[in-house]
TORLUMMAR-802543 format. One record per residue: residue in three letters; residue number from 1; x, y, z of N, C-alpha, C in turn. Coordinates in Angstrom, 3 decimals, padded with zeros to 6 digits. Example, Ala and Ser with C-alpha at 12.3 -4.5 7.8 and 13.67 -1.06 7.14 Angstrom:
2
+--------+-----+----------+----------+----------+----------+----------+----------+----------+----------+----------+
! residu ! num !     n_c1 !     n_c2 !     n_c3 !    ca_c1 !    ca_c2 !    ca_c3 !     c_c1 !     c_c2 !     c_c3 !
+--------+-----+----------+----------+----------+----------+----------+----------+----------+----------+----------+
!    Ala !   1 !  013.190 ! -005.690 !  007.800 !  012.300 ! -004.500 !  007.800 !  013.200 ! -003.300 !  007.800 !
!    Ser !   2 !  012.850 ! -002.250 !  007.080 !  013.670 ! -001.060 !  007.140 !  012.900 !  000.030 !  007.870 !
+--------+-----+----------+----------+----------+----------+----------+----------+----------+----------+----------+
% end
This chain:
59
+--------+-----+----------+----------+----------+----------+----------+----------+----------+----------+----------+
! residu ! num !     n_c1 !     n_c2 !     n_c3 !    ca_c1 !    ca_c2 !    ca_c3 !     c_c1 !     c_c2 !     c_c3 !
+--------+-----+----------+----------+----------+----------+----------+----------+----------+----------+----------+
!    Met !   1 !  000.445 ! -000.939 !  000.192 ! -000.046 !  000.059 ! -000.048 !  001.000 !  001.334 !  000.030 !
!    Lys !   2 !  000.285 !  002.484 ! -000.593 !  001.495 !  003.404 ! -000.896 !  001.120 !  004.615 !  000.635 !
!    Gln !   3 !  002.281 !  004.880 !  000.985 !  002.856 !  005.657 !  001.937 !  000.954 !  006.489 !  001.916 !
!    Ser !   4 !  000.824 !  007.501 !  000.230 ! -000.461 !  008.655 !  000.699 ! -001.773 !  007.253 !  000.991 !
!    Asp !   5 ! -002.371 !  006.281 !  000.729 ! -003.430 !  005.822 !  001.109 ! -002.772 !  005.521 !  002.386 !
!    His !   6 ! -001.894 !  005.641 !  003.075 ! -002.338 !  005.196 !  004.575 ! -002.500 !  006.556 !  004.809 !
!    Phe !   7 ! -002.096 !  007.792 !  004.703 ! -002.343 !  008.703 !  005.198 ! -003.924 !  009.324 !  005.094 !
!    Arg !   8 ! -004.587 !  008.676 !  004.135 ! -006.214 !  009.003 !  003.687 ! -006.889 !  008.570 !  004.475 !
!    Glu !   9 ! -006.144 !  007.119 !  004.722 ! -007.153 !  006.044 !  005.787 ! -006.907 !  006.935 !  007.429 !
!    Asn !  10 ! -005.935 !  007.448 !  007.828 ! -005.594 !  008.177 !  008.649 ! -006.626 !  009.620 !  008.797 !
!    Ala !  11 ! -007.063 !  010.196 !  007.940 ! -007.535 !  011.268 !  007.334 ! -009.493 !  010.943 !  007.521 !
!    Glu !  12 ! -009.270 !  009.184 !  007.698 ! -010.695 !  008.786 !  007.695 ! -011.597 !  008.518 !  008.658 !
!    Asn !  13 ! -010.103 !  007.761 !  009.222 ! -010.451 !  008.059 !  010.827 ! -010.740 !  009.169 !  011.120 !
!    Cys !  14 ! -009.792 !  010.179 !  011.261 ! -010.189 !  011.249 !  011.870 ! -011.361 !  011.794 !  011.641 !
!    Ala !  15 ! -011.662 !  011.943 !  010.325 ! -013.910 !  011.825 !  010.041 ! -014.737 !  011.433 !  011.088 !
!    Gln !  16 ! -014.126 !  010.236 !  010.790 ! -015.268 !  009.154 !  011.970 ! -015.177 !  009.537 !  013.596 !
!    Leu !  17 ! -014.221 !  009.477 !  013.615 ! -013.426 !  010.156 !  015.206 ! -014.496 !  011.984 !  015.231 !
!    Ala !  18 ! -014.678 !  012.617 !  014.696 ! -015.223 !  014.057 !  014.452 ! -016.883 !  013.804 !  014.756 !
!    Glu !  19 ! -017.106 !  012.925 !  013.701 ! -018.595 !  012.938 !  013.832 ! -018.903 !  012.394 !  015.361 !
!    Arg !  20 ! -018.254 !  011.629 !  016.323 ! -018.817 !  010.636 !  017.108 ! -018.100 !  011.998 !  018.052 !
!    Ala !  21 ! -017.627 !  013.187 !  018.317 ! -017.326 !  013.851 !  019.131 ! -018.372 !  014.393 !  019.785 !
!    Ala !  22 ! -017.584 !  014.655 !  021.325 ! -018.524 !  014.984 !  022.386 ! -019.270 !  016.667 !  022.319 !
!    Asp !  23 ! -018.129 !  017.334 !  021.430 ! -018.275 !  018.711 !  021.799 ! -017.654 !  019.771 !  020.555 !
!    His !  24 ! -017.775 !  020.516 !  020.690 ! -017.656 !  021.032 !  018.736 ! -016.200 !  021.555 !  018.940 !
!    Pro !  25 ! -015.322 !  021.921 !  020.257 ! -013.829 !  022.252 !  019.828 ! -013.243 !  020.691 !  019.526 !
!    Thr !  26 ! -013.594 !  019.834 !  019.981 ! -012.658 !  018.662 !  019.734 ! -013.578 !  017.893 !  018.632 !
!    Tyr !  27 ! -014.549 !  018.340 !  017.619 ! -015.031 !  017.766 !  016.675 ! -014.276 !  018.643 !  015.312 !
!    Leu !  28 ! -013.721 !  020.157 !  015.768 ! -012.913 !  020.647 !  014.842 ! -011.723 !  020.385 !  015.564 !
!    Arg !  29 ! -010.848 !  020.166 !  016.366 ! -009.677 !  019.377 !  016.379 ! -009.804 !  018.364 !  015.008 !
!    Tyr !  30 ! -010.343 !  017.417 !  015.272 ! -010.727 !  015.999 !  014.595 ! -010.729 !  016.496 !  013.159 !
!    Lys !  31 ! -010.954 !  017.497 !  012.628 ! -011.633 !  018.012 !  011.614 ! -010.508 !  018.393 !  010.742 !
!    Arg !  32 ! -009.655 !  019.008 !  011.750 ! -008.278 !  020.116 !  011.138 ! -006.859 !  018.501 !  010.886 !
!    Met !  33 ! -007.166 !  017.947 !  011.761 ! -006.580 !  016.957 !  011.722 ! -006.523 !  016.101 !  010.472 !
!    Glu !  34 ! -008.046 !  015.692 !  010.348 ! -008.200 !  014.772 !  009.114 ! -007.689 !  016.510 !  007.967 !
!    Asp !  35 ! -008.112 !  017.321 !  007.607 ! -007.312 !  018.261 !  006.570 ! -005.775 !  018.141 !  006.659 !
!    Ala !  36 ! -005.166 !  017.767 !  007.540 ! -004.233 !  017.794 !  007.518 ! -003.504 !  016.156 !  006.631 !
!    Trp !  37 ! -003.891 !  015.540 !  007.137 ! -003.532 !  014.434 !  006.847 ! -003.754 !  014.063 !  005.195 !
!    Arg !  38 ! -004.846 !  014.640 !  004.763 ! -005.026 !  014.830 !  003.449 ! -004.212 !  015.648 !  002.304 !
!    Ser !  39 ! -003.498 !  016.684 !  003.202 ! -003.058 !  017.754 !  002.726 ! -001.403 !  016.797 !  002.577 !
!    Leu !  40 ! -001.571 !  016.089 !  003.438 !  000.009 !  015.196 !  003.464 ! -000.152 !  013.933 !  002.351 !
!    Ala !  41 ! -001.094 !  013.520 !  002.178 ! -001.448 !  012.801 !  001.275 ! -001.470 !  013.014 ! -000.125 !
!    Asp !  42 ! -001.816 !  014.337 ! -000.324 ! -001.886 !  014.970 ! -001.769 ! -000.448 !  015.288 ! -001.907 !
!    Glu !  43 !  000.484 !  015.636 ! -001.355 !  001.507 !  016.034 ! -001.363 !  002.757 !  014.646 ! -001.276 !
!    Gln !  44 !  002.148 !  013.778 ! -000.827 !  003.419 !  012.613 ! -000.945 !  002.403 !  012.139 ! -002.189 !
!    Asp !  45 !  001.733 !  011.885 ! -003.004 !  001.052 !  011.783 ! -004.782 !  002.093 !  012.348 ! -005.070 !
!    Trp !  46 !  002.164 !  013.810 ! -004.925 !  003.076 !  014.835 ! -005.956 !  004.851 !  014.665 ! -005.322 !
!    Leu !  47 !  004.986 !  014.096 ! -004.396 !  006.784 !  013.382 ! -004.534 !  006.961 !  012.371 ! -004.806 !
!    Asp !  48 !  005.911 !  011.516 ! -004.786 !  006.254 !  010.348 ! -005.619 !  005.415 !  010.130 ! -007.409 !
!    Gly !  49 !  005.140 !  011.609 ! -007.462 !  005.350 !  011.837 ! -009.439 !  003.853 !  011.253 ! -009.701 !
!    Glu !  50 !  003.361 !  010.902 ! -008.976 !  001.641 !  010.676 ! -009.313 !  000.546 !  011.617 ! -009.675 !
!    Thr !  51 !  000.683 !  012.700 ! -009.048 !  000.268 !  013.940 ! -009.825 !  000.915 !  015.324 ! -010.193 !
!    Pro !  52 !  000.939 !  015.626 ! -010.979 !  001.952 !  017.384 ! -011.660 !  001.607 !  017.951 ! -010.609 !
!    Pro !  53 !  002.857 !  018.552 ! -010.580 !  002.839 !  020.148 ! -010.028 !  001.675 !  020.890 ! -010.782 !
!    Val !  54 !  001.187 !  021.897 ! -009.553 !  000.654 !  022.935 ! -009.992 !  000.950 !  024.243 ! -011.088 !
!    Ala !  55 !  000.561 !  024.264 ! -011.656 !  001.001 !  025.493 ! -013.219 !  001.109 !  026.687 ! -012.356 !
!    Ile !  56 !  001.730 !  027.522 ! -012.037 !  001.548 !  028.865 ! -011.310 !  000.846 !  030.110 ! -012.506 !
!    Ala !  57 ! -000.194 !  030.830 ! -012.621 ! -000.969 !  031.353 ! -013.462 !  000.099 !  032.820 ! -013.982 !
!    Val !  58 !  000.258 !  033.342 ! -015.035 !  001.271 !  034.265 ! -014.767 !  000.213 !  035.520 ! -015.847 !
!    Thr !  59 !  000.197 !  036.764 ! -015.015 ! -000.578 !  037.071 ! -015.817 ! -000.105 !  038.825 ! -015.873 !
+--------+-----+----------+----------+----------+----------+----------+----------+----------+----------+----------+
% end
């Protein structure tokens, strides 16, 4: 399994924990963790050459 897939599994676990959170601050904490894991997964895909770099708009 690719490392980015592991990161996405962690993100999904955080999403599930957020849904079961006892209070709003805990919910927000898990959602931030979910976002961070998804960002790491996207970056790992880029580092592995699976996604192209984002083009910079020239104006």
